[in-house]
ZANU-470642 format. One record per residue (C-alpha): residue number from 1; residue in one letter; y negated, z negated, x. Coordinates in nm, 4 decimals. Each point is the difference from the previous one (the first is absolute). Layout:
BEGIN
<node nr="NUM" rest="A" v="Y" w="Z" u="X"/>
...
//
This chain:
BEGIN
<node nr="1" rest="M" v="-9.1314" w="-18.9429" u="8.5648"/>
<node nr="2" rest="V" v="-0.1965" w="-0.2737" u="0.2062"/>
<node nr="3" rest="K" v="0.3717" w="-0.1445" u="-0.0541"/>
<node nr="4" rest="L" v="0.1760" w="0.2676" u="0.1818"/>
<node nr="5" rest="I" v="-0.2856" w="0.0481" u="0.2785"/>
<node nr="6" rest="Q" v="0.0770" w="-0.3997" u="0.0439"/>
<node nr="7" rest="T" v="0.3859" w="0.0430" u="-0.0238"/>
<node nr="8" rest="I" v="-0.0147" w="0.3151" u="0.2980"/>
<node nr="9" rest="R" v="-0.2052" w="-0.2574" u="0.2360"/>
<node nr="10" rest="A" v="0.1652" w="-0.2854" u="0.0096"/>
<node nr="11" rest="E" v="0.3084" w="0.2189" u="0.0591"/>
<node nr="12" rest="T" v="-0.1476" w="0.1587" u="0.2128"/>
<node nr="13" rest="E" v="-0.1359" w="-0.2956" u="0.2150"/>
<node nr="14" rest="F" v="0.3531" w="-0.1507" u="0.0029"/>
<node nr="15" rest="R" v="0.2027" w="0.3133" u="0.1364"/>
<node nr="16" rest="K" v="-0.2586" w="-0.0144" u="0.2829"/>
<node nr="17" rest="A" v="0.0825" w="-0.3689" u="0.0385"/>
<node nr="18" rest="V" v="0.3737" w="0.1216" u="0.0678"/>
<node nr="19" rest="D" v="-0.1403" w="0.2721" u="0.2275"/>
<node nr="20" rest="I" v="-0.1500" w="-0.2141" u="0.2443"/>
<node nr="21" rest="Q" v="0.3189" w="-0.2475" u="-0.0017"/>
<node nr="22" rest="P" v="0.2181" w="0.1515" u="-0.1138"/>
<node nr="23" rest="R" v="0.2533" w="-0.3055" u="0.1078"/>
<node nr="24" rest="S" v="-0.1689" w="-0.2780" u="-0.2597"/>
<node nr="25" rest="F" v="0.1276" w="-0.2065" u="-0.2458"/>
<node nr="26" rest="D" v="-0.3630" w="-0.0048" u="-0.1632"/>
<node nr="27" rest="S" v="-0.1038" w="0.3763" u="0.0049"/>
<node nr="28" rest="N" v="0.3531" w="0.0873" u="-0.1149"/>
<node nr="29" rest="H" v="0.0660" w="-0.2649" u="-0.2775"/>
<node nr="30" rest="N" v="-0.3550" w="0.0357" u="-0.1166"/>
<node nr="31" rest="L" v="0.0612" w="0.4059" u="-0.0419"/>
<node nr="32" rest="G" v="0.3597" w="-0.0644" u="-0.1336"/>
<node nr="33" rest="E" v="-0.1832" w="-0.2726" u="-0.2977"/>
<node nr="34" rest="Y" v="-0.2370" w="0.2678" u="-0.0696"/>
<node nr="35" rest="Y" v="0.1950" w="0.2483" u="-0.0604"/>
<node nr="36" rest="V" v="0.2559" w="-0.2431" u="-0.2176"/>
<node nr="37" rest="K" v="-0.3072" w="-0.0862" u="-0.2205"/>
<node nr="38" rest="S" v="-0.1419" w="0.3697" u="-0.0868"/>
<node nr="39" rest="G" v="0.4145" w="0.0378" u="-0.0344"/>
<node nr="40" rest="N" v="0.0545" w="0.2373" u="0.2580"/>
<node nr="41" rest="L" v="0.3270" w="-0.1911" u="0.1118"/>
<node nr="42" rest="P" v="0.1443" w="0.3118" u="0.1907"/>
<node nr="43" rest="A" v="-0.2934" w="-0.0163" u="0.2090"/>
<node nr="44" rest="A" v="0.0120" w="-0.4171" u="0.0080"/>
<node nr="45" rest="I" v="0.3721" w="0.0066" u="0.1595"/>
<node nr="46" rest="P" v="-0.0458" w="0.1437" u="0.3384"/>
<node nr="47" rest="C" v="-0.3256" w="-0.2273" u="0.0454"/>
<node nr="48" rest="L" v="0.1775" w="-0.3333" u="-0.0946"/>
<node nr="49" rest="E" v="0.2978" w="0.1009" u="0.2292"/>
<node nr="50" rest="R" v="-0.2446" w="0.0301" u="0.2927"/>
<node nr="51" rest="A" v="-0.1649" w="-0.3705" u="-0.0990"/>
<node nr="52" rest="Q" v="0.3634" w="-0.1073" u="-0.0472"/>
<node nr="53" rest="K" v="0.1005" w="0.0516" u="0.3135"/>
<node nr="54" rest="A" v="-0.3337" w="-0.1299" u="0.1245"/>
<node nr="55" rest="D" v="0.0845" w="-0.3401" u="-0.1876"/>
<node nr="56" rest="P" v="0.3131" w="-0.0184" u="-0.1410"/>
<node nr="57" rest="A" v="-0.0216" w="-0.3137" u="-0.1114"/>
<node nr="58" rest="S" v="-0.3484" w="0.1356" u="-0.1829"/>
<node nr="59" rest="Y" v="0.1300" w="-0.1347" u="-0.3935"/>
<node nr="60" rest="E" v="-0.2826" w="0.1365" u="-0.1543"/>
<node nr="61" rest="N" v="0.1085" w="0.3658" u="0.1701"/>
<node nr="62" rest="G" v="0.3554" w="-0.0935" u="0.0068"/>
<node nr="63" rest="Y" v="-0.0013" w="-0.0328" u="-0.4014"/>
<node nr="64" rest="D" v="-0.2549" w="0.3002" u="-0.0197"/>
<node nr="65" rest="L" v="0.2685" w="0.2245" u="0.1101"/>
<node nr="66" rest="A" v="0.3140" w="-0.1025" u="-0.1795"/>
<node nr="67" rest="L" v="-0.2397" w="0.0590" u="-0.3331"/>
<node nr="68" rest="A" v="-0.1198" w="0.4062" u="0.1191"/>
<node nr="69" rest="H" v="0.3678" w="0.0770" u="0.1080"/>
<node nr="70" rest="L" v="0.1334" w="-0.1366" u="-0.3035"/>
<node nr="71" rest="H" v="-0.2440" w="0.1723" u="-0.1773"/>
<node nr="72" rest="T" v="0.0398" w="0.3008" u="0.1510"/>
<node nr="73" rest="R" v="0.3987" w="-0.0318" u="-0.0451"/>
<node nr="74" rest="D" v="0.0306" w="-0.0973" u="0.2822"/>
<node nr="75" rest="T" v="0.2688" w="-0.3072" u="-0.1375"/>
<node nr="76" rest="A" v="0.1943" w="-0.0373" u="0.3409"/>
<node nr="77" rest="A" v="-0.2818" w="-0.0257" u="0.2348"/>
<node nr="78" rest="A" v="-0.1983" w="-0.2350" u="-0.3205"/>
<node nr="79" rest="R" v="0.2971" w="-0.2412" u="0.0688"/>
<node nr="80" rest="R" v="0.0168" w="0.0111" u="0.4191"/>
<node nr="81" rest="E" v="-0.3956" w="-0.1165" u="-0.0405"/>
<node nr="82" rest="I" v="0.0416" w="-0.2880" u="-0.2690"/>
<node nr="83" rest="Q" v="0.3720" w="-0.1171" u="0.2248"/>
<node nr="84" rest="A" v="-0.1941" w="-0.0112" u="0.3142"/>
<node nr="85" rest="L" v="-0.3149" w="-0.1881" u="-0.1176"/>
<node nr="86" rest="V" v="0.1960" w="-0.2413" u="-0.2490"/>
<node nr="87" rest="Q" v="0.1612" w="-0.1175" u="0.3326"/>
<node nr="88" rest="Q" v="-0.3898" w="-0.0702" u="0.1375"/>
<node nr="89" rest="H" v="-0.1562" w="-0.0853" u="-0.3526"/>
<node nr="90" rest="E" v="0.2908" w="-0.0955" u="-0.2660"/>
<node nr="91" rest="T" v="-0.2547" w="0.0106" u="-0.3087"/>
<node nr="92" rest="A" v="0.0552" w="0.0106" u="-0.4106"/>
<node nr="93" rest="E" v="-0.1624" w="0.3245" u="0.0290"/>
<node nr="94" rest="L" v="0.2131" w="0.1486" u="0.2768"/>
<node nr="95" rest="H" v="0.2386" w="-0.0690" u="-0.2354"/>
<node nr="96" rest="G" v="-0.1627" w="0.2302" u="-0.2832"/>
<node nr="97" rest="L" v="-0.0103" w="0.2861" u="0.1337"/>
<node nr="98" rest="L" v="0.3027" w="-0.0057" u="0.1477"/>
<node nr="99" rest="G" v="0.1602" w="0.0110" u="-0.3179"/>
<node nr="100" rest="E" v="-0.2487" w="0.2507" u="-0.1801"/>
<node nr="101" rest="V" v="0.1906" w="0.1780" u="0.4079"/>
<node nr="102" rest="E" v="0.3008" w="-0.0985" u="-0.1733"/>
<node nr="103" rest="E" v="-0.0522" w="0.0850" u="-0.3543"/>
<node nr="104" rest="K" v="-0.0756" w="0.3637" u="0.0643"/>
<node nr="105" rest="T" v="0.3031" w="0.0442" u="0.1932"/>
<node nr="106" rest="G" v="0.2339" w="-0.0979" u="-0.2655"/>
<node nr="107" rest="N" v="0.0889" w="-0.2889" u="0.1907"/>
<node nr="108" rest="F" v="-0.0260" w="-0.2152" u="-0.3211"/>
<node nr="109" rest="L" v="0.1787" w="-0.3489" u="0.0789"/>
<node nr="110" rest="A" v="-0.2151" w="0.0151" u="0.3367"/>
<node nr="111" rest="A" v="-0.3032" w="0.0913" u="-0.1361"/>
<node nr="112" rest="E" v="0.0439" w="-0.2857" u="-0.3370"/>
<node nr="113" rest="K" v="0.1195" w="-0.2724" u="0.3324"/>
<node nr="114" rest="E" v="-0.3227" w="0.0826" u="0.2131"/>
<node nr="115" rest="Y" v="-0.2897" w="-0.0461" u="-0.3548"/>
<node nr="116" rest="E" v="0.2069" w="-0.3428" u="-0.0729"/>
<node nr="117" rest="R" v="-0.1323" w="-0.0968" u="0.3800"/>
<node nr="118" rest="A" v="-0.3023" w="0.0780" u="-0.0059"/>
<node nr="119" rest="A" v="-0.0408" w="-0.1918" u="-0.3448"/>
<node nr="120" rest="R" v="0.1295" w="-0.2664" u="0.1501"/>
<node nr="121" rest="M" v="-0.1954" w="-0.0014" u="0.2714"/>
<node nr="122" rest="E" v="-0.2743" w="0.0822" u="-0.2261"/>
<node nr="123" rest="P" v="0.0131" w="-0.0180" u="-0.3762"/>
<node nr="124" rest="S" v="-0.3039" w="0.1454" u="-0.0442"/>
<node nr="125" rest="E" v="-0.0693" w="0.1571" u="-0.2801"/>
<node nr="126" rest="G" v="0.0912" w="0.3700" u="0.0648"/>
<node nr="127" rest="N" v="0.3121" w="-0.1123" u="0.2111"/>
<node nr="128" rest="I" v="0.1507" w="-0.1425" u="-0.2639"/>
<node nr="129" rest="F" v="-0.0631" w="0.3312" u="-0.2162"/>
<node nr="130" rest="D" v="0.1382" w="0.1868" u="0.2885"/>
<node nr="131" rest="W" v="0.3383" w="-0.2128" u="-0.0117"/>
<node nr="132" rest="G" v="0.0311" w="0.0114" u="-0.3786"/>
<node nr="133" rest="S" v="-0.0540" w="0.3517" u="-0.0673"/>
<node nr="134" rest="E" v="0.2265" w="0.1301" u="0.2998"/>
<node nr="135" rest="L" v="0.2802" w="-0.2295" u="-0.2094"/>
<node nr="136" rest="L" v="-0.1632" w="0.1430" u="-0.3172"/>
<node nr="137" rest="L" v="0.0567" w="0.4107" u="0.1898"/>
<node nr="138" rest="H" v="0.3448" w="-0.0625" u="0.0639"/>
<node nr="139" rest="Q" v="0.1240" w="-0.2186" u="-0.3675"/>
<node nr="140" rest="A" v="0.0440" w="-0.2879" u="0.1405"/>
<node nr="141" rest="L" v="-0.2081" w="-0.1528" u="-0.3007"/>
<node nr="142" rest="D" v="0.0891" w="-0.3258" u="0.0331"/>
<node nr="143" rest="P" v="-0.1185" w="-0.0897" u="0.2771"/>
<node nr="144" rest="A" v="-0.2900" w="0.1723" u="-0.0363"/>
<node nr="145" rest="I" v="-0.1305" w="-0.2052" u="-0.3444"/>
<node nr="146" rest="E" v="0.1192" w="-0.2974" u="0.2692"/>
<node nr="147" rest="V" v="-0.2563" w="0.1034" u="0.2599"/>
<node nr="148" rest="F" v="-0.2672" w="0.1498" u="-0.2432"/>
<node nr="149" rest="T" v="-0.0060" w="-0.3772" u="-0.2179"/>
<node nr="150" rest="A" v="-0.0073" w="-0.1879" u="0.3590"/>
<node nr="151" rest="G" v="-0.2497" w="0.2095" u="0.0891"/>
<node nr="152" rest="L" v="-0.2510" w="-0.0594" u="-0.2674"/>
<node nr="153" rest="E" v="0.0656" w="-0.3652" u="-0.0248"/>
<node nr="154" rest="R" v="-0.1983" w="0.0745" u="0.3495"/>
<node nr="155" rest="H" v="-0.2408" w="0.2530" u="-0.0959"/>
<node nr="156" rest="P" v="-0.0305" w="-0.0001" u="-0.3748"/>
<node nr="157" rest="R" v="-0.2835" w="0.2268" u="-0.0200"/>
<node nr="158" rest="S" v="0.2055" w="0.2244" u="0.1605"/>
<node nr="159" rest="A" v="0.0241" w="0.3324" u="-0.2708"/>
<node nr="160" rest="R" v="0.1803" w="0.1926" u="0.2492"/>
<node nr="161" rest="L" v="0.2877" w="-0.2493" u="-0.0059"/>
<node nr="162" rest="Q" v="-0.0319" w="-0.0992" u="-0.3768"/>
<node nr="163" rest="I" v="0.0366" w="0.3700" u="-0.0395"/>
<node nr="164" rest="G" v="0.3505" w="0.0034" u="0.2394"/>
<node nr="165" rest="L" v="0.1247" w="-0.2946" u="-0.2446"/>
<node nr="166" rest="G" v="-0.0733" w="0.1710" u="-0.2808"/>
<node nr="167" rest="I" v="0.1859" w="0.3337" u="0.1188"/>
<node nr="168" rest="A" v="0.2314" w="-0.1711" u="0.1204"/>
<node nr="169" rest="L" v="0.0992" w="-0.1375" u="-0.3077"/>
<node nr="170" rest="Y" v="-0.0008" w="0.2716" u="-0.1853"/>
<node nr="171" rest="A" v="0.1987" w="0.2050" u="0.2410"/>
<node nr="172" rest="R" v="0.2659" w="-0.3207" u="-0.0811"/>
<node nr="173" rest="S" v="0.0126" w="0.0848" u="-0.3839"/>
<node nr="174" rest="R" v="-0.1787" w="-0.3913" u="-0.0521"/>
<node nr="175" rest="Y" v="-0.2802" w="0.1489" u="-0.2014"/>
<node nr="176" rest="D" v="-0.1749" w="-0.2482" u="-0.1593"/>
<node nr="177" rest="E" v="-0.0878" w="-0.1858" u="0.2898"/>
<node nr="178" rest="A" v="-0.1321" w="0.3469" u="0.1325"/>
<node nr="179" rest="V" v="-0.2124" w="0.0352" u="-0.1716"/>
<node nr="180" rest="K" v="-0.1476" w="-0.3466" u="0.0447"/>
<node nr="181" rest="A" v="-0.0416" w="0.0485" u="0.3615"/>
<node nr="182" rest="L" v="-0.1209" w="0.3821" u="-0.1088"/>
<node nr="183" rest="S" v="-0.2592" w="-0.1191" u="-0.1999"/>
<node nr="184" rest="R" v="-0.1495" w="-0.2991" u="0.2582"/>
<node nr="185" rest="A" v="-0.0447" w="0.3342" u="0.2641"/>
<node nr="186" rest="T" v="-0.2093" w="0.1422" u="-0.2582"/>
<node nr="187" rest="D" v="-0.2163" w="-0.2885" u="0.0110"/>
<node nr="188" rest="L" v="-0.0088" w="-0.0834" u="0.3172"/>
<node nr="189" rest="D" v="-0.1052" w="0.3554" u="0.0566"/>
<node nr="190" rest="P" v="-0.1208" w="0.2010" u="-0.3053"/>
<node nr="191" rest="A" v="-0.1161" w="0.2945" u="0.1931"/>
<node nr="192" rest="D" v="0.3541" w="0.0701" u="0.1295"/>
<node nr="193" rest="S" v="0.1596" w="0.2600" u="-0.1931"/>
<node nr="194" rest="R" v="0.3390" w="-0.0993" u="0.1048"/>
<node nr="195" rest="P" v="0.1169" w="-0.3026" u="-0.1440"/>
<node nr="196" rest="Y" v="-0.1035" w="0.1163" u="-0.3533"/>
<node nr="197" rest="L" v="0.2990" w="0.3706" u="0.0464"/>
<node nr="198" rest="F" v="0.2401" w="-0.2855" u="0.0540"/>
<node nr="199" rest="L" v="-0.0931" w="-0.2222" u="-0.2172"/>
<node nr="200" rest="A" v="0.0148" w="0.2608" u="-0.2764"/>
<node nr="201" rest="K" v="0.3446" w="0.0815" u="0.1512"/>
<node nr="202" rest="A" v="0.1510" w="-0.3545" u="-0.0282"/>
<node nr="203" rest="Y" v="-0.1953" w="-0.0711" u="-0.3830"/>
<node nr="204" rest="N" v="0.1706" w="0.3091" u="-0.0926"/>
<node nr="205" rest="V" v="0.3149" w="-0.1964" u="0.0181"/>
<node nr="206" rest="S" v="-0.0955" w="-0.3026" u="-0.0290"/>
<node nr="207" rest="T" v="-0.1372" w="-0.2351" u="-0.3128"/>
<node nr="208" rest="A" v="-0.2683" w="-0.2368" u="0.1779"/>
<node nr="209" rest="E" v="-0.3308" w="-0.0425" u="-0.0050"/>
<node nr="210" rest="A" v="-0.0210" w="0.2779" u="-0.2696"/>
<node nr="211" rest="Q" v="-0.4025" w="-0.0764" u="-0.0632"/>
<node nr="212" rest="G" v="-0.0701" w="-0.0937" u="0.3781"/>
<node nr="213" rest="V" v="0.1506" w="0.2984" u="0.1185"/>
<node nr="214" rest="T" v="-0.1808" w="0.2441" u="-0.2586"/>
<node nr="215" rest="E" v="-0.3573" w="-0.1955" u="0.1300"/>
<node nr="216" rest="R" v="0.0932" w="0.1128" u="0.2847"/>
<node nr="217" rest="L" v="0.1203" w="0.3040" u="-0.0290"/>
<node nr="218" rest="E" v="-0.3483" w="0.0876" u="-0.2065"/>
<node nr="219" rest="R" v="-0.1611" w="-0.1547" u="0.3147"/>
<node nr="220" rest="F" v="0.1384" w="0.2728" u="0.2167"/>
<node nr="221" rest="A" v="-0.0529" w="0.3168" u="-0.2592"/>
<node nr="222" rest="A" v="-0.3937" w="-0.1281" u="0.0246"/>
<node nr="223" rest="L" v="0.0157" w="-0.0078" u="0.3497"/>
<node nr="224" rest="E" v="0.1123" w="0.3021" u="0.0341"/>
<node nr="225" rest="P" v="-0.0809" w="0.1998" u="-0.2475"/>
<node nr="226" rest="H" v="0.0732" w="0.3119" u="0.1375"/>
<node nr="227" rest="R" v="0.3474" w="-0.0485" u="0.1431"/>
<node nr="228" rest="P" v="0.2707" w="0.1189" u="-0.2806"/>
<node nr="229" rest="E" v="0.2541" w="-0.2665" u="0.0758"/>
<node nr="230" rest="A" v="-0.2736" w="-0.2939" u="-0.0562"/>
<node nr="231" rest="Q" v="-0.0149" w="0.1975" u="-0.3211"/>
<node nr="232" rest="Y" v="0.3193" w="0.0191" u="-0.1133"/>
<node nr="233" rest="Y" v="0.1707" w="-0.3320" u="0.1276"/>
<node nr="234" rest="Y" v="-0.2891" w="-0.1355" u="-0.2554"/>
<node nr="235" rest="A" v="0.1320" w="0.2124" u="-0.2404"/>
<node nr="236" rest="L" v="0.3259" w="-0.1248" u="0.0852"/>
<node nr="237" rest="S" v="-0.0864" w="-0.3568" u="-0.0096"/>
<node nr="238" rest="L" v="-0.1880" w="0.0032" u="-0.3729"/>
<node nr="239" rest="W" v="0.2923" w="0.1775" u="-0.1757"/>
<node nr="240" rest="K" v="0.2962" w="-0.2366" u="0.1989"/>
<node nr="241" rest="G" v="-0.2484" w="-0.3442" u="-0.1091"/>
<node nr="242" rest="S" v="-0.0818" w="0.1206" u="-0.3766"/>
<node nr="243" rest="R" v="0.0598" w="-0.2522" u="-0.2449"/>
<node nr="244" rest="D" v="-0.0383" w="0.2742" u="-0.2381"/>
<node nr="245" rest="R" v="0.1531" w="0.3164" u="0.0959"/>
<node nr="246" rest="R" v="-0.0950" w="0.1981" u="-0.2373"/>
<node nr="247" rest="D" v="-0.3694" w="-0.1114" u="-0.1172"/>
<node nr="248" rest="P" v="-0.1751" w="0.3619" u="0.0391"/>
<node nr="249" rest="Q" v="-0.3448" w="-0.1063" u="0.2145"/>
<node nr="250" rest="H" v="0.2338" w="-0.1546" u="0.2348"/>
<node nr="251" rest="Q" v="0.2077" w="0.2680" u="0.0101"/>
<node nr="252" rest="D" v="-0.3115" w="0.3150" u="0.0820"/>
<node nr="253" rest="R" v="-0.0729" w="-0.2299" u="0.2731"/>
<node nr="254" rest="I" v="0.2960" w="0.0099" u="0.1314"/>
<node nr="255" rest="E" v="-0.0362" w="0.3949" u="-0.0697"/>
<node nr="256" rest="L" v="-0.3678" w="0.0070" u="0.1725"/>
<node nr="257" rest="L" v="0.1355" w="-0.1567" u="0.3316"/>
<node nr="258" rest="L" v="0.3250" w="0.2044" u="0.0153"/>
<node nr="259" rest="K" v="-0.2207" w="0.2608" u="-0.0643"/>
<node nr="260" rest="R" v="-0.2494" w="-0.0522" u="0.2436"/>
<node nr="261" rest="S" v="0.2447" w="-0.0493" u="0.2667"/>
<node nr="262" rest="I" v="0.1791" w="0.4041" u="-0.0315"/>
<node nr="263" rest="A" v="-0.3488" w="0.1346" u="0.0041"/>
<node nr="264" rest="L" v="-0.0785" w="-0.1796" u="0.2923"/>
<node nr="265" rest="D" v="0.3527" w="0.1049" u="0.1734"/>
<node nr="266" rest="P" v="0.1179" w="0.3147" u="-0.2250"/>
<node nr="267" rest="K" v="0.3241" w="-0.0085" u="0.2146"/>
<node nr="268" rest="F" v="0.0965" w="-0.3845" u="-0.1269"/>
<node nr="269" rest="S" v="0.3652" w="0.0587" u="-0.1449"/>
<node nr="270" rest="D" v="0.0216" w="-0.3795" u="-0.1373"/>
<node nr="271" rest="A" v="-0.3138" w="-0.0106" u="-0.1819"/>
<node nr="272" rest="R" v="0.0851" w="0.3310" u="-0.1697"/>
<node nr="273" rest="L" v="0.3236" w="-0.1555" u="-0.0621"/>
<node nr="274" rest="Q" v="-0.1037" w="-0.3681" u="-0.1416"/>
<node nr="275" rest="L" v="-0.3028" w="0.1744" u="-0.2266"/>
<node nr="276" rest="G" v="0.3514" w="0.1727" u="-0.1250"/>
<node nr="277" rest="I" v="0.0879" w="-0.3345" u="-0.0488"/>
<node nr="278" rest="L" v="-0.2831" w="-0.0657" u="-0.2190"/>
<node nr="279" rest="Y" v="-0.0263" w="0.2867" u="-0.2280"/>
<node nr="280" rest="A" v="0.3955" w="-0.0656" u="-0.0692"/>
<node nr="281" rest="D" v="-0.0281" w="-0.3119" u="-0.1405"/>
<node nr="282" rest="Q" v="-0.2653" w="0.1235" u="-0.2047"/>
<node nr="283" rest="H" v="0.2109" w="0.2523" u="-0.0851"/>
<node nr="284" rest="K" v="-0.2134" w="0.2647" u="0.0851"/>
<node nr="285" rest="Y" v="0.2883" w="0.1612" u="0.1597"/>
<node nr="286" rest="A" v="-0.0934" w="0.3650" u="0.0418"/>
<node nr="287" rest="E" v="-0.2517" w="-0.1842" u="0.2198"/>
<node nr="288" rest="A" v="0.2105" w="-0.1980" u="0.1672"/>
<node nr="289" rest="V" v="0.2500" w="0.3064" u="0.1115"/>
<node nr="290" rest="R" v="-0.3558" w="0.2212" u="0.1142"/>
<node nr="291" rest="E" v="-0.0307" w="-0.3514" u="0.2724"/>
<node nr="292" rest="Y" v="0.3667" w="0.0084" u="0.0808"/>
<node nr="293" rest="Q" v="-0.0004" w="0.2814" u="0.1119"/>
<node nr="294" rest="Q" v="-0.3303" w="0.0458" u="0.1855"/>
<node nr="295" rest="A" v="0.1753" w="-0.3297" u="0.1369"/>
<node nr="296" rest="I" v="0.2810" w="0.1637" u="0.0934"/>
<node nr="297" rest="R" v="-0.1376" w="0.2830" u="0.1560"/>
<node nr="298" rest="L" v="-0.2047" w="-0.1748" u="0.2212"/>
<node nr="299" rest="N" v="0.3294" w="-0.1908" u="0.1305"/>
<node nr="300" rest="P" v="0.3641" w="0.1386" u="-0.0780"/>
<node nr="301" rest="D" v="0.1342" w="-0.3046" u="0.1238"/>
<node nr="302" rest="L" v="-0.1324" w="-0.2105" u="-0.3103"/>
<node nr="303" rest="A" v="0.3142" w="-0.1678" u="-0.1086"/>
<node nr="304" rest="D" v="-0.2326" w="-0.1748" u="-0.2923"/>
<node nr="305" rest="A" v="-0.1297" w="0.2996" u="-0.0640"/>
<node nr="306" rest="H" v="0.2418" w="0.1837" u="-0.1130"/>
<node nr="307" rest="Y" v="0.1347" w="-0.2707" u="-0.2117"/>
<node nr="308" rest="R" v="-0.2351" w="0.0399" u="-0.2168"/>
<node nr="309" rest="L" v="-0.0491" w="0.2686" u="-0.0329"/>
<node nr="310" rest="A" v="0.3619" w="0.0131" u="-0.1039"/>
<node nr="311" rest="Q" v="-0.1004" w="-0.2900" u="-0.2570"/>
<node nr="312" rest="A" v="-0.3082" w="0.2089" u="-0.1650"/>
<node nr="313" rest="L" v="0.2123" w="0.3151" u="-0.0016"/>
<node nr="314" rest="V" v="0.2487" w="-0.1623" u="-0.1983"/>
<node nr="315" rest="R" v="-0.2906" w="-0.1466" u="-0.2106"/>
<node nr="316" rest="S" v="-0.0702" w="0.4223" u="-0.0669"/>
<node nr="317" rest="G" v="0.3101" w="0.1184" u="-0.0858"/>
<node nr="318" rest="E" v="0.0913" w="0.1926" u="0.3407"/>
<node nr="319" rest="K" v="0.3192" w="-0.1549" u="0.1585"/>
<node nr="320" rest="A" v="0.1312" w="0.2546" u="0.2028"/>
<node nr="321" rest="R" v="-0.3115" w="-0.0536" u="0.1760"/>
<node nr="322" rest="A" v="0.0464" w="-0.3623" u="0.0153"/>
<node nr="323" rest="Q" v="0.3429" w="-0.0059" u="0.1108"/>
<node nr="324" rest="N" v="-0.1109" w="0.1657" u="0.2822"/>
<node nr="325" rest="E" v="-0.3352" w="-0.2369" u="0.0675"/>
<node nr="326" rest="F" v="0.2762" w="-0.2961" u="-0.0270"/>
<node nr="327" rest="A" v="0.2517" w="0.2133" u="0.2733"/>
<node nr="328" rest="L" v="-0.2971" w="0.0073" u="0.2329"/>
<node nr="329" rest="Y" v="-0.1354" w="-0.3561" u="-0.0579"/>
<node nr="330" rest="D" v="0.3607" w="-0.1628" u="0.1204"/>
<node nr="331" rest="R" v="0.0523" w="0.2573" u="0.2792"/>
<node nr="332" rest="L" v="-0.3614" w="-0.1613" u="0.1600"/>
<node nr="333" rest="H" v="0.0417" w="-0.3628" u="-0.1477"/>
<node nr="334" rest="R" v="0.2635" w="-0.0189" u="0.2331"/>
<node nr="335" rest="K" v="-0.1733" w="0.0504" u="0.2783"/>
<node nr="336" rest="Q" v="-0.0311" w="-0.4009" u="0.0927"/>
<node nr="337" rest="L" v="-0.0577" w="0.1071" u="0.3405"/>
<node nr="338" rest="A" v="-0.2673" w="0.1926" u="-0.0278"/>
<node nr="339" rest="E" v="-0.2153" w="-0.3228" u="-0.1268"/>
<node nr="340" rest="T" v="0.1269" w="-0.1773" u="0.2406"/>
<node nr="341" rest="E" v="-0.1411" w="0.2145" u="0.2870"/>
<node nr="342" rest="K" v="-0.3353" w="0.0357" u="-0.2126"/>
<node nr="343" rest="R" v="-0.0738" w="-0.4382" u="-0.0139"/>
<node nr="344" rest="R" v="0.1279" w="0.0751" u="0.3761"/>
<node nr="345" rest="S" v="-0.2887" w="0.2255" u="0.0365"/>
<node nr="346" rest="E" v="-0.2491" w="-0.2110" u="-0.1546"/>
<node nr="347" rest="I" v="0.0367" w="-0.2619" u="0.1820"/>
<node nr="348" rest="K" v="-0.0441" w="0.1609" u="0.3376"/>
<node nr="349" rest="Q" v="-0.2853" w="0.1429" u="-0.1386"/>
<node nr="350" rest="F" v="-0.1499" w="-0.3833" u="-0.0952"/>
<node nr="351" rest="V" v="0.1033" w="-0.0944" u="0.3654"/>
<node nr="352" rest="D" v="-0.1251" w="0.2756" u="0.2565"/>
<node nr="353" rest="T" v="-0.2909" w="-0.0675" u="-0.1670"/>
<node nr="354" rest="M" v="-0.0509" w="-0.3374" u="0.0126"/>
<node nr="355" rest="R" v="0.1227" w="-0.0441" u="0.3362"/>
<node nr="356" rest="E" v="-0.4197" w="-0.0295" u="0.1885"/>
<node nr="357" rest="K" v="0.1640" w="0.1664" u="0.3313"/>
<node nr="358" rest="S" v="-0.1916" w="0.3155" u="0.0572"/>
<node nr="359" rest="A" v="0.0667" w="0.2844" u="0.2520"/>
<node nr="360" rest="T" v="-0.3607" w="-0.0521" u="0.2065"/>
<node nr="361" rest="G" v="-0.0427" w="-0.3126" u="-0.0782"/>
<node nr="362" rest="G" v="0.0443" w="-0.1794" u="0.3574"/>
<node nr="363" rest="R" v="0.0354" w="-0.3224" u="-0.0188"/>
<node nr="364" rest="P" v="-0.1459" w="-0.2317" u="-0.3371"/>
//
C-alpha cells in the first residue's frame, strides 16, 4: 500500500512539472522515463516525443522512444528513431536494437547483419549471443556454431553461449558434441533447467558421456523434484546407460521414476509410452497395452505408441487390431516435417527466453 501511494505521488509530481513547463526536455523526459519503468509504454511515447522535439540530439531519450515504439509494435517508428540516432551516435547498442526491429518485421537477413555489426563493434556476451541465436533461429547452423564457439573463447563462463552452441550442434545432428557442450552448460549454471532438457534430447540419439549425462540428469531431478520432465529424463538416462537392463532393482527404480513423472503430470503421454515399453521388456504385455493405449488417448499422433501397441497386440494374438495400429504408425511416421517444426519451435522458445531485452526495462 505504501509503495502504491509513493508511486501515485511520483507520477503526480512528474505531471506537475510538465504542466508548469510543457515544452521542457527534462520534465517530459522524466515523465516518459517514469512511464517506461512503470511498464506504461503507450503513456510514455507522447512524453518522450515532446522531449525529442526539445532536444533531438538526446541519445538516452531517443533510445527509450525507439524501445517504446518497438514494444508497442510500431516497428516503422522504432526503425526511424534508431536510424536517426545512428547518424549522430553509432553504437553497438543501437545496432542490436535495430536487429530486434528487423527480426520482429521478418527481415531476417537485415536482422542478422545488425546483430553481427553490434557484436563486432562490442563483442559482449549479450551481443554475441544475439548474433549467434539469430543464425540459429533461421537454421544457419554452421555459422551459428562458429559464432558461439568464438564467443566462448571470449566468455568461457557464459552458460547461455554454451547452451546456444549445444543446441546448434544438436540441430546440426552432431549429437556427441552437443552432449558435451550441454553437459558443460549444466555445470556452469546448475539451476537453469533449459540445458538439461536439451541435453536429454541430444543424449537420446547419442552414446557419448553416458555416466556423466546420468549424473547431471540425476542432479536435475533432485533440483526440481516436482517437475515431471526431470524425473522422466533421469529415468530414461538410467535405462539407456544401464549395463544390466534386466536387473530387477534397476528396473524398479526406472519404473518408480516414470510413475512419479506421470503422477506429477497425468497427461504426460511420453512417460506413459516409456512405461509401456518397460513393461513390454518385462513381458508384461497386458500392462504394456494399457500404457500404450493411455499414451495414444492423450496424444493420438504419437507414432511410436501406435507401433509399440501393434507389436504388443501381435504377441497377444490380436492380429487385426495390430494391423490397424501398424497402418496408423506408417501414416504418422511420414510426418517428418512436423518433427522439424517442433525442433524449430523449441529453439525459438529458448532464444526468446534467453534474450535479455525487456519491454519495460528502458536502457540498461
